[in-house]
C-alpha positions in Angstrom: -162.7 -9.6 139.8 -160.2 -9.6 137.0 -158.9 -12.8 135.8 -155.6 -14.0 137.3 -152.7 -14.6 135.1 -151.9 -17.9 133.5 -149.0 -19.8 132.2 -150.1 -18.9 128.8 -149.6 -15.2 129.4 -146.3 -15.6 130.8 -145.6 -17.7 127.9 -146.9 -14.8 125.8 -145.4 -12.2 127.6 -142.0 -13.9 127.7 -141.9 -14.9 124.1 -141.5 -18.7 124.8 -143.7 -21.9 124.8 -145.8 -23.0 127.8 -143.3 -25.9 128.4 -140.4 -23.5 128.7 -142.6 -21.8 131.2 -143.3 -24.9 132.9 -139.4 -26.0 132.8 -138.6 -22.7 134.6 -140.9 -23.3 137.1 -140.1 -27.2 137.5 -136.6 -27.8 136.3 -135.1 -24.6 136.0 -131.4 -25.8 135.6 -132.3 -27.5 131.8 -133.1 -23.9 130.6 -130.7 -21.0 129.3 -129.8 -18.5 132.0 -131.1 -15.7 129.5 -134.4 -17.4 129.0 -135.0 -18.2 132.5 -134.5 -14.7 133.6 -136.9 -13.7 131.2 -139.4 -15.9 132.5 -138.8 -15.0 135.7 -139.2 -11.4 134.6 -142.7 -11.8 133.2 -143.8 -14.1 136.3 -143.2 -11.2 138.3 -144.5 -8.5 136.3 -147.9 -10.2 135.3 -148.1 -11.5 139.4 -148.5 -15.1 138.3 -148.7 -17.7 140.6 -148.6 -21.5 140.1 -151.1 -23.8 141.5 -149.3 -25.2 144.5 -150.9 -28.4 144.8 -151.0 -29.4 141.2 -147.3 -28.2 141.3 -146.6 -30.5 144.2 -148.3 -33.7 142.6 -146.8 -33.5 139.2 -143.3 -32.7 140.6 -143.4 -35.3 143.7 -142.0 -32.5 145.5 -143.4 -30.4 148.5 -142.1 -27.0 147.4 -141.0 -26.7 151.0 -138.0 -25.4 152.7 -136.9 -26.4 156.4 -135.3 -24.2 158.7 -134.7 -24.2 162.4 -136.5 -21.5 164.5 -133.9 -20.1 166.6 -134.5 -19.5 170.4 -134.5 -15.8 171.6 -131.5 -14.7 172.9 -130.9 -11.3 174.1 -133.8 -9.4 172.4 -130.9 -7.1 170.7 -128.7 -8.6 168.2 -130.8 -12.1 168.1 -133.5 -10.2 166.3 -131.1 -10.5 163.3 -132.4 -14.2 162.5 -135.8 -13.0 163.1 -135.7 -10.7 160.3 -133.7 -12.9 157.8 -136.6 -15.4 158.5 -139.4 -13.0 157.4 -137.2 -11.8 154.5 -137.0 -15.6 153.6 -140.6 -16.1 153.9 -141.6 -13.2 151.9 -139.2 -13.8 149.0 -140.1 -17.8 149.2 -143.6 -17.1 148.8 -143.3 -14.8 146.0 -141.4 -18.2 144.3 -144.3 -20.3 145.0 -142.4 -21.7 148.1 -143.3 -22.4 151.7 -141.2 -22.5 154.9 -141.7 -24.9 157.4 -140.2 -23.9 161.0 -138.9 -26.4 163.4 -137.1 -26.4 166.7 -134.3 -28.5 168.3 -132.4 -27.9 171.3 -129.1 -28.6 170.2 -127.2 -29.7 166.6 -127.8 -33.4 167.3 -131.4 -32.8 167.8 -131.5 -30.5 164.7 -130.2 -33.7 162.7 -132.7 -35.8 163.9 -134.9 -33.4 163.2 -133.7 -33.3 159.2 -134.1 -37.1 159.3 -137.5 -37.0 160.4 -138.2 -34.5 157.9 -136.4 -36.2 155.0 -138.0 -39.5 155.7 -141.4 -37.9 155.6 -141.1 -36.0 152.3 -142.2 -32.9 154.5 -139.4 -31.0 153.0 -137.1 -30.4 149.5 -134.5 -29.0 151.2 -132.8 -26.9 154.0 -131.4 -23.7 155.2 -129.1 -23.6 158.1 -128.3 -20.6 160.3 -125.9 -19.5 163.2 -122.9 -21.9 161.6 -119.9 -22.9 163.4 -116.4 -24.5 163.3 -116.7 -28.0 162.6 -120.7 -27.8 162.4 -121.9 -31.5 162.5 -125.2 -30.4 160.6 -123.5 -29.6 157.6 -121.2 -32.7 157.7 -124.4 -34.7 157.8 -126.3 -33.2 155.2 -123.4 -33.7 153.1 -122.8 -37.2 153.6 -126.6 -38.0 153.1 -126.8 -35.8 149.8 -129.2 -33.5 151.1 -130.4 -30.2 149.4 -129.3 -27.2 151.7 -127.6 -23.6 151.6 -126.3 -22.1 154.5 -126.7 -18.4 156.2 -123.0 -18.4 157.5 -119.7 -20.0 156.0 -119.2 -23.5 157.1 -115.9 -22.3 159.6 -113.9 -25.3 159.1 -116.5 -28.0 158.1 -115.0 -27.5 155.0 -112.6 -25.1 153.2 -114.7 -21.7 152.6 -113.5 -21.7 149.1 -114.6 -25.2 148.3 -117.2 -25.2 145.6 -118.8 -28.5 146.9 -120.6 -26.0 149.9 -123.1 -23.8 149.2 -123.4 -20.8 151.6 -124.6 -17.1 151.8 -123.2 -15.0 153.9 -122.3 -11.3 155.1 -119.0 -9.6 154.6 -118.1 -8.8 158.0 -114.7 -8.1 157.3 -115.8 -5.1 154.9 -118.3 -4.0 157.5 -115.6 -3.6 160.3 -113.1 -2.0 158.0 -115.7 0.4 156.6 -116.8 1.2 160.3 -113.2 1.8 161.2 -112.3 3.7 158.1 -115.1 6.2 159.2 -113.7 7.1 162.3 -110.5 7.4 161.5 -112.0 9.9 158.7 -113.5 12.0 161.6 -109.9 12.5 162.9 -110.2 9.7 165.6 -106.8 7.8 166.2 -107.2 5.4 169.3 -110.0 3.5 168.1 -110.5 -0.1 170.1 -112.4 -2.9 169.0 -114.7 -5.0 171.6 -115.9 -8.5 170.0 -116.3 -12.2 171.0 -114.0 -14.6 172.3 -112.2 -16.6 169.6 -112.8 -19.2 167.9 -115.7 -17.5 166.3 -115.7 -17.5 162.7 -117.8 -14.5 162.4 -116.4 -12.5 165.4 -112.7 -13.3 164.1 -113.9 -12.0 160.6 -115.1 -8.9 162.1 -112.2 -8.3 164.4 -109.8 -8.4 161.4 -111.6 -5.8 159.4 -110.7 -3.3 162.3 -107.1 -4.9 162.9 -106.1 -4.7 159.2 -107.6 -1.2 158.5 -105.8 0.3 161.8 -102.3 -0.8 160.6 -102.9 -0.1 157.0 -104.7 3.0 157.5 -104.7 4.1 161.0 -100.6 3.7 161.2 -100.6 1.4 164.1 -98.3 -1.7 164.6 -100.2 -5.0 165.4 -98.3 -5.3 168.8 -99.2 -1.8 169.6 -102.8 -2.7 168.9 -103.1 -5.3 171.4 -104.4 -3.6 174.6 -107.0 -1.9 172.3 -108.9 -5.1 171.6 -111.3 -7.0 174.4 -113.3 -10.1 173.8 -116.4 -10.8 175.9 -119.6 -12.8 175.5 -122.3 -10.9 173.9 -124.4 -8.6 176.1 -125.0 -5.0 177.1 -123.3 -5.3 180.4 -120.4 -6.7 179.0 -120.1 -4.1 176.5 -119.8 -1.2 179.2 -117.3 -3.6 181.0 -115.0 -3.9 177.9 -115.2 0.0 177.4 -114.1 0.6 181.0 -111.3 -2.4 180.3 -110.0 -0.5 177.1 -109.9 2.6 179.1 -107.7 1.4 181.7 -105.6 -0.7 179.6 -104.7 2.0 176.8 -105.1 5.3 178.9 -108.2 6.3 176.8 -110.0 5.3 173.5 -111.9 8.2 171.3 -113.6 5.4 169.4 -114.5 1.8 169.2 -116.1 -0.4 166.9 -118.1 -3.5 167.8 -119.2 -6.9 166.7 -122.5 -6.6 167.7 -125.2 -3.8 168.7 -125.5 -5.5 171.9 -121.8 -4.8 172.8 -122.1 -1.2 171.3 -124.9 -0.4 173.5 -123.4 -1.0 176.7 -120.2 0.9 175.6 -122.2 3.8 174.5 -123.7 3.9 177.9 -120.6 3.7 179.6 -118.4 5.8 177.4 -121.2 8.8 177.0 -120.8 11.2 173.9 -116.7 11.6 174.2 -116.2 8.0 172.7 -117.7 7.4 169.3 -119.5 4.0 169.1 -120.6 1.8 165.9 -122.3 -1.5 166.2 -123.1 -4.2 163.9 -126.3 -5.6 163.0 -128.4 -2.5 162.6 -131.1 -3.6 165.1 -134.0 -1.4 166.2 -132.6 -0.5 169.4 -129.6 0.6 167.8 -131.8 2.8 165.5 -133.9 4.5 168.5 -130.6 4.8 170.6 -128.7 6.7 167.7 -126.2 4.2 167.8 -124.2 3.9 164.0 -124.3 0.3 163.0 -123.5 -2.0 160.2 -126.6 -3.3 158.2 -126.1 -7.0 157.1 -129.0 -6.2 154.0 -131.1 -9.6 155.0 -133.2 -9.0 151.8 -130.2 -9.7 149.8 -128.9 -12.5 151.8 -132.4 -14.2 151.6 -132.4 -13.9 147.9 -129.1 -15.5 147.7 -130.3 -18.2 149.7 -133.0 -18.9 147.3 -131.2 -18.4 144.1 -128.8 -21.2 145.1 -131.7 -23.4 146.3 -133.6 -23.1 143.3 -131.2 -22.1 140.4 -128.9 -24.4 138.8 -127.2 -25.8 141.6 -130.6 -26.8 143.4 -128.9 -26.5 146.8 -126.6 -29.9 146.1 -123.0 -30.4 146.7 -120.9 -31.5 143.6 -119.2 -34.8 144.0 -117.9 -35.6 140.7 -115.3 -32.9 140.3 -117.3 -31.0 137.1 -116.0 -27.6 136.7 -118.1 -24.7 138.4 -119.0 -22.1 136.3 -121.5 -20.6 138.9 -120.1 -19.5 142.0 -121.6 -21.6 144.8 -121.1 -18.8 147.2 -122.9 -15.3 147.7 -120.9 -13.0 150.0 -123.5 -9.7 150.9 -121.5 -6.5 151.2 -122.9 -5.0 154.4 -123.8 -0.8 154.5 -122.5 1.2 157.1 -125.3 3.5 158.9 -124.1 6.5 160.5 -125.8 7.9 163.3 -124.8 10.4 166.2 -122.9 7.8 167.9 -120.1 7.9 165.4 -119.3 11.5 166.0 -118.3 12.3 169.7 -119.2 15.7 170.9 -115.1 16.4 171.3 -114.3 16.0 167.6 -117.6 17.4 165.8 -117.0 20.0 163.3 
């Protein structure tokens, strides 16, 4: 068996000292960004893996990230968090980090789990998912000085541009903008929106992407667009009901963009090939059914979360008012995946 690469091999490849490599592994914030990047590239190229047990003893850290395992929802759009968790675990492993999963019945129970894991020194930091307006979990973590990053914006817990809060999110606005723009480019004009009841930070953001594009590029007024939007709780059957309601309220739509693949599947089943449909999340179900969708690029989301947790910020809020040079937010651009459902038979060229 070939000898495994050592810390000395990494130092020689990067042209730095052993101590610099150690600093990159254990205290990356004290290493200049250019040097840190060079060492990290050498680690990746050589496939170097630090001895996890020795590192934990030396740094008195668990090298472990805690994240709640969300319950299964509807089996369609609910798979997004499962895919994110897989990406996060795989990328953390390459950095010599571990993921600790736990369950909780509600936000208050999750806070109790935070307290238990912190008091037992079981984790160094947390990743939060499924953020919502005035999320008490965010407030507790900030007040207790814990290291954390959220997948999802704070949506009201503190201002979304506040440099004190570290988050990674997918730009739902641009995703629905691109979806609406694509249908407009196909020659469609009567394009509706099927989304979730407000307030929903994620849902409202996606709705605005459709709304603003229809006004700016479709030539509609805000008042005329009112009948072209329906809000439903996320499910396939509600997607079908929403399309029927749109058809009745507007006299007919030739396309819809949806806040999720669950709603899009229902709309596709109810509207048939005569109505173009685009969903959001690019789930396996959407791919199997030929439904166009917006892919969240969860590999980039996971990379952003780990960058904020392990880089100069270390997942910590900033309390002293010092100017922030490195952005504490990562807004990931999604990607439109075009499939058959984006071009109804009636307008195919």
